[in-house]
N, C-alpha and C positions, 0 to 999 in steps of 0.2 A: 665540116663534118655535118651530116644530116642528123637531126634529132631522132627521127622515126624512120623505120624502113617499112614502107607499104609493100604488100604482096598482092598479086593478082591470081585469079584462078581458084578462088575458094568457093566451096559449097556450104551454105548455111541453112540451119533449121532452127526456127524460133520455138522455144518451149515455154509453156505456161504452167507454173506451179509444179508441185511434186507429182501430180497425176501424169504429167508428160515427161518430166525429168527423170524420176527414179527408175521407171521401167526401162528407159533407153540406156541409162548408165549401167544398170544391173545386167541387162542383156549383153552389153559389150564386155563387161568384166567377166561374165560367164564364158564368153567366147574368146577371151584374150589368149594370144599365142606366145607373146614374148615379154610384154611389160604392162604394168598397171601402176600409175602414179597419181595420187590424190592429195590435194592441199585444201584444207577447209578450216573454218572457224569453229563450228560446232559439230561434234558427233555425239548423239544421245544414245543411251542404252534403252532404246524403245524398239518397236518393230522395224523401223527403217534402219537404225543403227545396227541392230542384230542381223538383219539381212545383209547389210554391207559387210559386217564381220564374217559371216558365213562364206560369202563369195570371195573375199580376200584370202581367207584360209584355204579354200578350195583351189584358188589360182596359184597360191604359193606351193601347195602340195603337188601340183602337176608341173612344177618347174618354171612358172612365170615369175619374173622379177617384179616384186610387189612392194610398194612403199606407200605409207600413209603418214602425212604430216598434219598435226592438229595444233590449234592454239592452246597455250597453257592456261589461259583464262576462260575462253569460251567452252572448252571441252574438259575442264577440270573435274566436273562431277562424275566422269566415267569411273566405274569401279576398277580396281587394279586387275581383277580376273578377266575383265573384258580385253585389256591390252595383253595380258600374259597369254591368253589363248591364241592370239595372233602371232606374237613373237615366237612362241613355241613351235608354230607351224612354219616359220620362216619369213613372215611378213616383217619388213623393216618399218618400225614405228618410231617417229620422232616428234618431239614437242617443241613448239616455239615459245621460248621464254617461260618455262615452268617455274616461276619465281615463288618461293615460299612467302607467307605473309610476314609483314614487318609490323610488330606490335598489333597483330590481328587485322592489319589492313593489307589488301592485295595491291601491291605497287604496280603490277602489270596491267591494271585495268585501263590505263591510258595508252597502252602500247600493244597492239594486237596484230596478229596475222589474220587479216579479215578477208583475204582472197579466197575464192572458191574456184579451184581449177582441177580438171581431170584430164589426163592424157592416157590413151590406150593404144598400145602397139605402135606408138609414134605415127599413127594414122588418123586418129580422131581425138578431138579435144572438146571440152565443155567449159564454158566461162559463164558466170552469172552470179546470182545472189542467194542461191538456195543451199541451205545447210542440210546435213544428213540427220534429219529429225522429223518426227511425225507432225510437228507443227506446220509443215508445208503441205499437208494433205487436208482436204476438206473434212475428212472424218474426224479431225481433231476438234471440230466444232466452231463456235463463234469467234474464237481467237486464232483460227488457222490463218496463215499469212498468204497474201497475194504477191507473187513474185515471178521472175522470169530467168531464163538462161538461154544460151545458144549452143547448139552442136555445130562443129565446124570440121570440115575436111579440106585439106589443101596446104599450101606452103606456110600459112600462118600457124599451123600446128607446131612447126619447128620452133617458133618463137615462144609458144607456151611451154614446150618441153624444156627449152633452154632456161626460161625463167624459173622453172621448178628444179632444175638440176643443180644450180649454183646460185648463191646470193650475189647481188650486184657488187661491183668493185666500189671501194670507198673513195669515190671522187665525184665531182659535180660537173655540169656541163661547162664548156668553154664560155668565155665572157661575151657572148653576143647579146645584143638587145633582144628583149622578149619577142617582138613581132618579127625580127629577122629569123629567129629560130622557128617560130610558128609558121611563117610563110613557107619556109623550106619543108616543114613537116607535112604540109598539106599536099605536096606534090608527090605522087607515087613515082617510084623509080622507073617502072615500065607499065605500059598499058597492056591488057591481055583479057582473055575470056574469063568469065566468072566474076565473083564479087572481089572487090579490093578491100583488104582488111589489114589492121595492124593491132598488135597487143600493146596497150598502154599500162604502165606500172606506176605505182606511187610508193616510194621508199624514202629513206632519209639520207641516201647517198647520191646516186646518179639521177634519180627521177623524182625530186621532191614536189614538183608542181605540174607534171605532164597532163594529168587528167583534168585538172581545173583549167589549164591553158587551152586544151582542146575544146572544152565546153565553150570557153570564151570566144575562140576562133569561130566555132560553128554559129554561135549567137550573133557575132558581129557580121558574119557573111550572110545571114538569113535574109531572104527577100519575101517569103510568103507565110511560112508557119513554123513555129517552134512548139513542140510538145515535150514536156519533161515530167516524168513520174518519178518522184524521189521520196523515200520514206522519212529521212531525217534531213530536213531542209533548213540550213542556217549558214549560207555561204557568205563570202566576203563582200564588201561594198562594191568592188569593181564588177563582180559578176551580177549583182543586183542592178547596178547602174546600166550594164550592158543589156539586161532584160528590158528595162524601162526605155532605153534608147531604141531598141528594136520595136517595141510597141508603138512608140511615138512616130516612127517612120513608116508605120502601116503594117507591120508584121503581126499576124495573129499569134500571140504568145499565151500558151496554156500551161499552167502548172497543176499537176495532179498530186495532192499532198494528203496527209493522213487526216481523216475525219474521226476514225475510231482507233487511236494509237494504242500500242501495247504499253507505252509509257506516257501517262497524261502530260508530263512536262514537255514532251515533244511538240504537241499541238500548241501549247501555250507559247513556247519559244518561237515557233514558226509564225504564230499569230501576231507577234510583235512586229513582224515585217510586212504584214498584209496591207496596212494602210498605205505605206510607201509604194508598194507594187500596184495595188488596185487603182490608186489615184494617177499612176503613170500609164494605165491602160492594159496592164497585165491581167489576164483572166485566171482566177484561182478556183479550182474544183476540189472539194474535199471528198475523198473516197470513203464511203460510209458503210460498206457492206461488212468489212472485217479489217484487221490491221493490214496496212499497206507496207510491203517490205521491198518494193521495186526500186531499181536503180537503172532506169532506161530513159532514152530520149530519141526523138527523131526530128530532123530539121529539113524543111523544103522537100520532103519525100525522096531525098537522095542520100542523106547522111543519118546514121543511127549509131547508138551505143548501147551495149548491154554489159553489166558487170557487177562488181561488189561495192563500188564507191558511192557512199552518200555524199551529199553536198553540205557537209557540216564540219566543224573543226576537227573531230576525231579522224574522219576519213581523209580530209584535205591536208592535215598537218602531222598526224601521228601514225595512223595505221599503215600496214602494207596492204595495198589494194591492187586490183587488176580489172580493167575494162577492155572489151573488144570494140574498136571503132571500125565502122563499115561504111563504104561508099558503094551503094548498090540500090537501084530504084526498086527492084522486086522485094528485097529484104526490108528496106525502109517502109515500103507500102504495107507490108504485113505487120510490122511493129506499129505503124500508125493506125491500122484498123483495130488492133487490140486496144490501144490507148483511147481512141475515140469511142469505142464500145463502153469503156469504163466511164468516160465523161457523160455519155448520153443516157446510160441506164443505171449507174451505180454511184453517182456523185451528186453533191449539192453545190450550186454555184454561189460564190460569195459576192457581196457588193461592198463598195467603200462605205465606211460608217460616216454618219453626219458629224461635222465638227462640233465639239463641245468639251466641257471640262473632263469628262471621263476619257474621251479620245486623247486629249492632251496628256493626261496622266499616264495612260497606257503607252503612248508613244515615248514619253520620257523614260518609263521603266524599260521599254524595249530598247531604247538607245543605250541605256546603261548595261543591260544584259548582253546586248550585241557586242559591245566593246570588251566586256569582261571575258566572254566566251571566246571571242576571236583571239584573245591573248592567252588563252588557256595553255596552248602548247608551250609557250615560253615560260609560264608559271610552273609547269611540271617538268621543265627541262632537266631537273636534277634526277628525275626518274629515268628509266631506260628509253626515253623518248627519242634520243638521237644516237643510240648505240649502233655500232656496226652490226648489221643483221647476222653476219657470220658467227658472232659470239653467242647468239640467242637460240640456235637450234641445238637440242640435246637428244640423246637416245632415250629409248623407252624406259630405261632404268631410273630416270629422273622422277622424283616423287612429286605428285601434283595434289595438293590438298583440295578437298571439296570446296567449291564455291559456285554460286549460281552464275551462269553465263548470260549474256545479253546479245541479241541478234545484230 
């Protein structure tokens, strides 16, 4: 059995930030004839969220099947009247894991529906990392986020629609060795015109490691260049080792990471890995213009990914995530141009620190933090970290206490 089903004949449009993403999504919701389905981590009661609400209500009233699924942690601050206005108009609203606090603590903070997916009329899909909030528009100011999404038409839209229609079955892959599964995953079923693409999911049943595996496959196969832009970077040792090995065999490895993070601890944690990577020949560029929220990569100008998955323990071991993987030179070249523009004009390049007591102490602290955080999913396993996703979706009547979300 093949792990992944590649499709041919897809048409892709790369979208940067809310300025490109929101107008296109809203235009197609306004024109929808049969169905609108949205899955997202955060919907905010601001001008972006209010416009989304208005368009969904209008679509439902003209007879379009309309569904909005939100995460019970990320979208918890929404006022009840925001949701009621939609359900009264016929919009189906569902929450993922709207768990009440336990002794004042939100236990669902480690288990999130982090995917950002949109399907319209079963013809067009959007996959990326952009939430429905003004924070993804430059007008928000210095803390507005830098992020990306992709609009796609073609056979892969059916994969997105299927992923949103029903939770995955509670089973895992058959017991093949990792690289046997991945080598078959890289071979498209058929060659054809247009871009080849496949939707990758991460969940706790059938697809627990798909996204990380495909990153590793791409890194191991790279011959010329790897460019990864990732907001929350704290992957496992194997992926870090693959990056160093790629650099040592002459591949230009570029990491674009946060230089002005929305959470200061993010830069510190990623920084504990810098010495290991820099001394191995990996080039690290800190994006300094505003918070980086991207989860994109391009390899050898032929392979690219855009999606919701960070390279950190939450995304790789706990959250529900979705990335689109693409094999197409034209699309990969466009993604590469955007990322190199960030490197050249909006990043500062880091250099390996000189060896000394402070470096040794920092590396020792980083080693400890790395192993603690990499085991975080197991430590919080008593929370709903490994629950069957089918039990976590609830209707709009579920109460969601206010709590601040995190992107």
